[in-house]
LOLUMTOR-315489 format. One record per atom (N, C-alpha, C): residue number from 1; residue in one letter; x, y, z. Coordinates in steps of 0.02 Angstrom, whole numbers, plus 50000, padded with zeros to 5 digits. Layout:
BEGIN
[node NUM, "A", [X, Y, Z]];
...
//
This chain:
BEGIN
[node 1, "M", [55341, 55436, 51568]];
[node 1, "M", [55391, 55427, 51618]];
[node 1, "M", [55370, 55355, 51647]];
[node 2, "T", [55405, 55305, 51654]];
[node 2, "T", [55387, 55235, 51698]];
[node 2, "T", [55410, 55244, 51750]];
[node 3, "V", [55380, 55194, 51796]];
[node 3, "V", [55405, 55177, 51874]];
[node 3, "V", [55463, 55141, 51868]];
[node 4, "R", [55516, 55160, 51910]];
[node 4, "R", [55579, 55134, 51912]];
[node 4, "R", [55604, 55117, 51985]];
[node 5, "I", [55651, 55077, 51992]];
[node 5, "I", [55681, 55067, 52063]];
[node 5, "I", [55722, 55132, 52071]];
[node 6, "D", [55701, 55169, 52127]];
[node 6, "D", [55743, 55225, 52149]];
[node 6, "D", [55801, 55196, 52187]];
[node 7, "H", [55790, 55165, 52244]];
[node 7, "H", [55836, 55142, 52280]];
[node 7, "H", [55811, 55080, 52334]];
[node 8, "L", [55866, 55056, 52360]];
[node 8, "L", [55858, 54992, 52403]];
[node 8, "L", [55875, 55030, 52481]];
[node 9, "G", [55833, 55018, 52528]];
[node 9, "G", [55842, 55038, 52591]];
[node 9, "G", [55874, 54987, 52633]];
[node 10, "I", [55934, 54997, 52660]];
[node 10, "I", [55971, 54945, 52703]];
[node 10, "I", [55979, 54978, 52779]];
[node 11, "A", [55949, 54944, 52822]];
[node 11, "A", [55953, 54968, 52890]];
[node 11, "A", [56017, 54938, 52920]];
[node 12, "V", [56063, 54978, 52948]];
[node 12, "V", [56135, 54965, 52975]];
[node 12, "V", [56131, 54986, 53047]];
[node 13, "K", [56180, 54953, 53077]];
[node 13, "K", [56192, 54983, 53153]];
[node 13, "K", [56238, 55033, 53144]];
[node 14, "S", [56286, 55034, 53100]];
[node 14, "S", [56345, 55083, 53094]];
[node 14, "S", [56353, 55105, 53022]];
[node 15, "L", [56344, 55167, 53006]];
[node 15, "L", [56354, 55194, 52931]];
[node 15, "L", [56422, 55179, 52910]];
[node 16, "A", [56477, 55198, 52966]];
[node 16, "A", [56542, 55202, 52964]];
[node 16, "A", [56555, 55123, 52940]];
[node 17, "A", [56544, 55081, 52971]];
[node 17, "A", [56559, 55001, 52958]];
[node 17, "A", [56530, 54988, 52894]];
[node 18, "A", [56468, 54999, 52892]];
[node 18, "A", [56418, 54971, 52827]];
[node 18, "A", [56452, 55006, 52765]];
[node 19, "K", [56465, 55062, 52754]];
[node 19, "K", [56491, 55091, 52698]];
[node 19, "K", [56560, 55077, 52674]];
[node 20, "A", [56592, 55030, 52716]];
[node 20, "A", [56667, 55011, 52709]];
[node 20, "A", [56666, 54974, 52641]];
[node 21, "I", [56632, 54932, 52644]];
[node 21, "I", [56627, 54876, 52585]];
[node 21, "I", [56605, 54917, 52512]];
[node 22, "Y", [56575, 54962, 52515]];
[node 22, "Y", [56556, 55000, 52455]];
[node 22, "Y", [56611, 55037, 52431]];
[node 23, "E", [56649, 55068, 52487]];
[node 23, "E", [56710, 55115, 52477]];
[node 23, "E", [56765, 55070, 52440]];
[node 24, "K", [56775, 55011, 52473]];
[node 24, "K", [56822, 54960, 52439]];
[node 24, "K", [56810, 54947, 52370]];
[node 25, "L", [56744, 54943, 52355]];
[node 25, "L", [56728, 54934, 52286]];
[node 25, "L", [56734, 54992, 52233]];
[node 26, "G", [56751, 55051, 52260]];
[node 26, "G", [56764, 55107, 52233]];
[node 26, "G", [56704, 55148, 52217]];
[node 27, "L", [56645, 55132, 52246]];
[node 27, "L", [56590, 55167, 52234]];
[node 27, "L", [56583, 55241, 52274]];
[node 28, "R", [56565, 55287, 52260]];
[node 28, "R", [56551, 55349, 52293]];
[node 28, "R", [56502, 55347, 52341]];
[node 29, "I", [56513, 55375, 52399]];
[node 29, "I", [56466, 55377, 52444]];
[node 29, "I", [56444, 55457, 52462]];
[node 30, "T", [56373, 55465, 52458]];
[node 30, "T", [56368, 55538, 52474]];
[node 30, "T", [56387, 55562, 52543]];
[node 31, "P", [56375, 55618, 52566]];
[node 31, "P", [56390, 55647, 52628]];
[node 31, "P", [56326, 55616, 52676]];
[node 32, "V", [56352, 55606, 52742]];
[node 32, "V", [56286, 55584, 52788]];
[node 32, "V", [56239, 55653, 52793]];
[node 33, "E", [56179, 55626, 52791]];
[node 33, "E", [56117, 55671, 52807]];
[node 33, "E", [56077, 55641, 52854]];
[node 34, "T", [56058, 55680, 52895]];
[node 34, "T", [56014, 55673, 52956]];
[node 34, "T", [55940, 55692, 52930]];
[node 35, "V", [55890, 55639, 52943]];
[node 35, "V", [55824, 55646, 52934]];
[node 35, "V", [55785, 55652, 52998]];
[node 36, "E", [55779, 55706, 53031]];
[node 36, "E", [55762, 55709, 53104]];
[node 36, "E", [55698, 55675, 53120]];
[node 37, "H", [55642, 55702, 53081]];
[node 37, "H", [55578, 55667, 53091]];
[node 37, "H", [55576, 55595, 53082]];
[node 38, "E", [55625, 55563, 53041]];
[node 38, "E", [55625, 55491, 53044]];
[node 38, "E", [55685, 55461, 53089]];
[node 39, "Q", [55712, 55497, 53122]];
[node 39, "Q", [55766, 55487, 53174]];
[node 39, "Q", [55823, 55432, 53147]];
[node 40, "V", [55847, 55456, 53085]];
[node 40, "V", [55895, 55407, 53047]];
[node 40, "V", [55954, 55463, 53014]];
[node 41, "R", [56001, 55434, 53006]];
[node 41, "R", [56064, 55462, 52966]];
[node 41, "R", [56066, 55416, 52909]];
[node 42, "V", [56080, 55453, 52845]];
[node 42, "V", [56076, 55403, 52790]];
[node 42, "V", [56137, 55431, 52737]];
[node 43, "V", [56156, 55378, 52712]];
[node 43, "V", [56211, 55395, 52653]];
[node 43, "V", [56179, 55359, 52598]];
[node 44, "M", [56191, 55382, 52533]];
[node 44, "M", [56165, 55353, 52469]];
[node 44, "M", [56229, 55325, 52433]];
[node 45, "V", [56220, 55271, 52407]];
[node 45, "V", [56283, 55243, 52363]];
[node 45, "V", [56249, 55231, 52299]];
[node 46, "P", [56267, 55274, 52245]];
[node 46, "P", [56238, 55260, 52176]];
[node 46, "P", [56269, 55205, 52156]];
[node 47, "V", [56224, 55160, 52115]];
[node 47, "V", [56249, 55099, 52087]];
[node 47, "V", [56207, 55097, 52016]];
[node 48, "G", [56238, 55109, 51969]];
[node 48, "G", [56205, 55109, 51898]];
[node 48, "G", [56147, 55165, 51901]];
[node 49, "E", [56082, 55136, 51883]];
[node 49, "E", [56030, 55180, 51872]];
[node 49, "E", [55996, 55194, 51945]];
[node 50, "S", [56024, 55156, 51989]];
[node 50, "S", [55991, 55156, 52058]];
[node 50, "S", [56043, 55174, 52109]];
[node 51, "R", [56015, 55171, 52173]];
[node 51, "R", [56058, 55181, 52229]];
[node 51, "R", [56046, 55134, 52289]];
[node 52, "L", [56081, 55131, 52331]];
[node 52, "L", [56076, 55095, 52395]];
[node 52, "L", [56079, 55149, 52445]];
[node 53, "E", [56032, 55143, 52493]];
[node 53, "E", [56021, 55192, 52539]];
[node 53, "E", [56036, 55158, 52613]];
[node 54, "L", [56087, 55178, 52643]];
[node 54, "L", [56112, 55157, 52712]];
[node 54, "L", [56082, 55192, 52764]];
[node 55, "L", [56039, 55157, 52814]];
[node 55, "L", [56000, 55198, 52858]];
[node 55, "L", [56030, 55180, 52931]];
[node 56, "E", [56041, 55226, 52973]];
[node 56, "E", [56070, 55210, 53032]];
[node 56, "E", [56023, 55256, 53083]];
[node 57, "A", [56002, 55215, 53134]];
[node 57, "A", [55949, 55243, 53188]];
[node 57, "A", [55994, 55295, 53227]];
[node 58, "T", [55951, 55357, 53238]];
[node 58, "T", [55973, 55401, 53290]];
[node 58, "T", [55943, 55396, 53358]];
[node 59, "S", [55896, 55353, 53361]];
[node 59, "S", [55862, 55344, 53417]];
[node 59, "S", [55833, 55278, 53432]];
[node 60, "P", [55838, 55245, 53485]];
[node 60, "P", [55801, 55180, 53496]];
[node 60, "P", [55741, 55173, 53476]];
[node 61, "D", [55699, 55232, 53477]];
[node 61, "D", [55628, 55231, 53462]];
[node 61, "D", [55613, 55230, 53386]];
[node 62, "S", [55661, 55246, 53349]];
[node 62, "S", [55654, 55258, 53278]];
[node 62, "S", [55618, 55189, 53247]];
[node 63, "A", [55595, 55195, 53185]];
[node 63, "A", [55569, 55129, 53154]];
[node 63, "A", [55633, 55092, 53140]];
[node 64, "V", [55696, 55118, 53117]];
[node 64, "V", [55752, 55076, 53093]];
[node 64, "V", [55781, 55043, 53148]];
[node 65, "A", [55784, 55072, 53213]];
[node 65, "A", [55812, 55042, 53265]];
[node 65, "A", [55762, 54977, 53290]];
[node 66, "K", [55696, 54980, 53284]];
[node 66, "K", [55650, 54936, 53289]];
[node 66, "K", [55664, 54880, 53243]];
[node 67, "F", [55671, 54905, 53178]];
[node 67, "F", [55670, 54845, 53140]];
[node 67, "F", [55736, 54808, 53148]];
[node 68, "I", [55784, 54832, 53157]];
[node 68, "I", [55858, 54794, 53169]];
[node 68, "I", [55846, 54762, 53234]];
[node 69, "A", [55809, 54778, 53291]];
[node 69, "A", [55797, 54751, 53356]];
[node 69, "A", [55770, 54679, 53336]];
[node 70, "K", [55718, 54682, 53295]];
[node 70, "K", [55674, 54633, 53275]];
[node 70, "K", [55697, 54581, 53230]];
[node 71, "R", [55740, 54608, 53172]];
[node 71, "R", [55750, 54572, 53114]];
[node 71, "R", [55827, 54570, 53102]];
[node 72, "G", [55867, 54607, 53133]];
[node 72, "G", [55938, 54615, 53124]];
[node 72, "G", [55948, 54669, 53062]];
[node 73, "E", [56013, 54684, 53040]];
[node 73, "E", [56036, 54728, 52992]];
[node 73, "E", [56003, 54693, 52922]];
[node 74, "G", [55988, 54725, 52880]];
[node 74, "G", [55970, 54706, 52811]];
[node 74, "G", [55927, 54749, 52767]];
[node 75, "L", [55893, 54722, 52718]];
[node 75, "L", [55847, 54753, 52678]];
[node 75, "L", [55791, 54775, 52720]];
[node 76, "H", [55781, 54836, 52707]];
[node 76, "H", [55726, 54877, 52761]];
[node 76, "H", [55673, 54894, 52711]];
[node 77, "H", [55680, 54917, 52650]];
[node 77, "H", [55629, 54932, 52607]];
[node 77, "H", [55653, 54938, 52519]];
[node 78, "V", [55599, 54939, 52489]];
[node 78, "V", [55612, 54957, 52418]];
[node 78, "V", [55578, 55016, 52399]];
[node 79, "C", [55623, 55057, 52359]];
[node 79, "C", [55580, 55129, 52340]];
[node 79, "C", [55576, 55127, 52264]];
[node 80, "L", [55517, 55145, 52245]];
[node 80, "L", [55504, 55154, 52179]];
[node 80, "L", [55495, 55232, 52159]];
[node 81, "R", [55519, 55246, 52100]];
[node 81, "R", [55513, 55313, 52078]];
[node 81, "R", [55446, 55321, 52031]];
[node 82, "V", [55403, 55359, 52045]];
[node 82, "V", [55340, 55375, 52007]];
[node 82, "V", [55341, 55444, 51984]];
[node 83, "P", [55307, 55454, 51927]];
[node 83, "P", [55301, 55517, 51900]];
[node 83, "P", [55265, 55579, 51935]];
[node 84, "D", [55217, 55548, 51958]];
[node 84, "D", [55170, 55588, 52011]];
[node 84, "D", [55144, 55561, 52072]];
[node 85, "L", [55175, 55579, 52132]];
[node 85, "L", [55172, 55557, 52188]];
[node 85, "L", [55108, 55565, 52214]];
[node 86, "A", [55076, 55617, 52206]];
[node 86, "A", [55012, 55632, 52240]];
[node 86, "A", [54963, 55597, 52204]];
[node 87, "A", [54959, 55593, 52141]];
[node 87, "A", [54921, 55547, 52102]];
[node 87, "A", [54920, 55470, 52126]];
[node 88, "A", [54983, 55449, 52138]];
[node 88, "A", [54990, 55375, 52147]];
[node 88, "A", [54959, 55378, 52216]];
[node 89, "V", [54962, 55412, 52271]];
[node 89, "V", [54942, 55405, 52327]];
[node 89, "V", [54868, 55411, 52333]];
[node 90, "E", [54832, 55455, 52294]];
[node 90, "E", [54768, 55458, 52281]];
[node 90, "E", [54740, 55389, 52259]];
[node 91, "R", [54772, 55367, 52196]];
[node 91, "R", [54749, 55300, 52166]];
[node 91, "R", [54757, 55251, 52221]];
[node 92, "L", [54803, 55243, 52260]];
[node 92, "L", [54817, 55187, 52311]];
[node 92, "L", [54760, 55194, 52371]];
[node 93, "K", [54747, 55254, 52386]];
[node 93, "K", [54699, 55261, 52443]];
[node 93, "K", [54633, 55240, 52421]];
[node 94, "R", [54611, 55262, 52354]];
[node 94, "R", [54547, 55259, 52331]];
[node 94, "R", [54541, 55171, 52318]];
[node 95, "D", [54591, 55142, 52303]];
[node 95, "D", [54589, 55057, 52289]];
[node 95, "D", [54587, 55026, 52361]];
[node 96, "G", [54594, 55068, 52413]];
[node 96, "G", [54609, 55033, 52483]];
[node 96, "G", [54666, 55001, 52510]];
[node 97, "V", [54717, 55025, 52476]];
[node 97, "V", [54783, 55005, 52492]];
[node 97, "V", [54802, 55041, 52556]];
[node 98, "R", [54832, 55002, 52613]];
[node 98, "R", [54849, 55036, 52668]];
[node 98, "R", [54929, 55068, 52662]];
[node 99, "L", [54919, 55135, 52690]];
[node 99, "L", [54983, 55172, 52685]];
[node 99, "L", [55007, 55176, 52756]];
[node 100, "V", [55075, 55183, 52763]];
[node 100, "V", [55101, 55189, 52841]];
[node 100, "V", [55082, 55259, 52865]];
[node 101, "S", [55071, 55306, 52825]];
[node 101, "S", [55061, 55376, 52830]];
[node 101, "S", [55026, 55404, 52767]];
[node 102, "E", [54959, 55433, 52767]];
[node 102, "E", [54941, 55474, 52700]];
[node 102, "E", [54971, 55527, 52681]];
[node 103, "D", [55013, 55557, 52737]];
[node 103, "D", [55044, 55616, 52720]];
[node 103, "D", [55106, 55619, 52685]];
[node 104, "I", [55117, 55647, 52632]];
[node 104, "I", [55183, 55652, 52595]];
[node 104, "I", [55236, 55690, 52638]];
[node 105, "K", [55294, 55665, 52641]];
[node 105, "K", [55339, 55695, 52686]];
[node 105, "K", [55392, 55714, 52648]];
[node 106, "T", [55445, 55749, 52660]];
[node 106, "T", [55514, 55765, 52634]];
[node 106, "T", [55561, 55733, 52671]];
[node 107, "G", [55606, 55695, 52631]];
[node 107, "G", [55661, 55653, 52662]];
[node 107, "G", [55727, 55675, 52637]];
[node 108, "A", [55775, 55634, 52640]];
[node 108, "A", [55844, 55653, 52627]];
[node 108, "A", [55850, 55681, 52553]];
[node 109, "G", [55893, 55723, 52546]];
[node 109, "G", [55897, 55748, 52475]];
[node 109, "G", [55842, 55795, 52454]];
[node 110, "G", [55785, 55803, 52498]];
[node 110, "G", [55730, 55848, 52492]];
[node 110, "G", [55679, 55816, 52458]];
[node 111, "H", [55687, 55744, 52438]];
[node 111, "H", [55631, 55715, 52395]];
[node 111, "H", [55565, 55706, 52432]];
[node 112, "K", [55515, 55702, 52402]];
[node 112, "K", [55447, 55692, 52427]];
[node 112, "K", [55437, 55620, 52431]];
[node 113, "Y", [55414, 55585, 52486]];
[node 113, "Y", [55401, 55526, 52488]];
[node 113, "Y", [55346, 55498, 52525]];
[node 114, "V", [55310, 55430, 52518]];
[node 114, "V", [55264, 55405, 52566]];
[node 114, "V", [55279, 55326, 52568]];
[node 115, "F", [55264, 55296, 52613]];
[node 115, "F", [55263, 55220, 52627]];
[node 115, "F", [55216, 55184, 52617]];
[node 116, "V", [55204, 55131, 52582]];
[node 116, "V", [55146, 55079, 52586]];
[node 116, "V", [55164, 55026, 52639]];
[node 117, "H", [55115, 55018, 52670]];
[node 117, "H", [55119, 54960, 52723]];
[node 117, "H", [55141, 54899, 52692]];
[node 118, "P", [55181, 54857, 52726]];
[node 118, "P", [55194, 54791, 52689]];
[node 118, "P", [55148, 54751, 52689]];
[node 119, "S", [55081, 54759, 52723]];
[node 119, "S", [55024, 54722, 52711]];
[node 119, "S", [54988, 54728, 52640]];
[node 120, "G", [55004, 54793, 52612]];
[node 120, "G", [54984, 54808, 52553]];
[node 120, "G", [55016, 54798, 52496]];
[node 121, "A", [55081, 54757, 52507]];
[node 121, "A", [55141, 54761, 52459]];
[node 121, "A", [55177, 54693, 52465]];
[node 122, "G", [55136, 54646, 52473]];
[node 122, "G", [55178, 54566, 52479]];
[node 122, "G", [55218, 54567, 52531]];
[node 123, "G", [55215, 54598, 52583]];
[node 123, "G", [55261, 54591, 52633]];
[node 123, "G", [55323, 54624, 52642]];
[node 124, "V", [55324, 54673, 52593]];
[node 124, "V", [55384, 54718, 52584]];
[node 124, "V", [55369, 54785, 52605]];
[node 125, "L", [55403, 54832, 52647]];
[node 125, "L", [55384, 54897, 52655]];
[node 125, "L", [55411, 54932, 52585]];
[node 126, "L", [55365, 54970, 52556]];
[node 126, "L", [55372, 55003, 52484]];
[node 126, "L", [55370, 55081, 52498]];
[node 127, "E", [55422, 55106, 52468]];
[node 127, "E", [55420, 55189, 52479]];
[node 127, "E", [55408, 55187, 52408]];
[node 128, "L", [55370, 55266, 52400]];
[node 128, "L", [55363, 55289, 52344]];
[node 128, "L", [55386, 55357, 52343]];
[node 129, "V", [55438, 55387, 52294]];
[node 129, "V", [55458, 55445, 52284]];
[node 129, "V", [55442, 55474, 52214]];
[node 130, "E", [55435, 55542, 52210]];
[node 130, "E", [55416, 55565, 52152]];
[node 130, "E", [55477, 55586, 52113]];
[node 131, "S", [55481, 55571, 52054]];
[node 131, "S", [55539, 55580, 52003]];
[node 131, "S", [55558, 55656, 52004]];
[node 132, "Q", [55621, 55656, 52008]];
[node 132, "Q", [55660, 55722, 51995]];
[node 132, "Q", [55717, 55717, 51966]];
[node 133, "E", [55722, 55724, 51907]];
[node 133, "E", [55775, 55705, 51873]];
[node 133, "E", [55842, 55742, 51884]];
[node 134, "T", [55830, 55813, 51925]];
[node 134, "T", [55880, 55840, 51935]];
[node 134, "T", [55924, 55825, 52011]];
[node 135, "R", [55880, 55790, 52053]];
[node 135, "R", [55903, 55770, 52110]];
[node 135, "R", [55967, 55732, 52123]];
[node 136, "R", [55993, 55692, 52072]];
[node 136, "R", [56055, 55656, 52082]];
[node 136, "R", [56116, 55704, 52086]];
//
């Protein structure tokens, strides 16, 4: 299996307002899910082989709230689907790539993920998730 784009994370002030354009385009929106430890509410918008993840902060202290305060709404991260997340994390650590956290966490939809710090990914916050063919 190859590495593919899983989703693009978009920071928004309001899920209700942000998802309206996608609904007008006839796209399906998943139910709202809260990820407590990330202090966000999310919805996924399947688009072809990938998805858009709309992220709304639930706390002014969350990373998404701080991102919006500094940069405004918009593209927050790019997420790549990898076949073996633990192996990818170990390879990056061994090669000295900076991770936001070395701990693999569980996020929306139950997927396992880790973030690569923008300093190690050309200025882009990069999320890695393990491939799960049944998660859609």
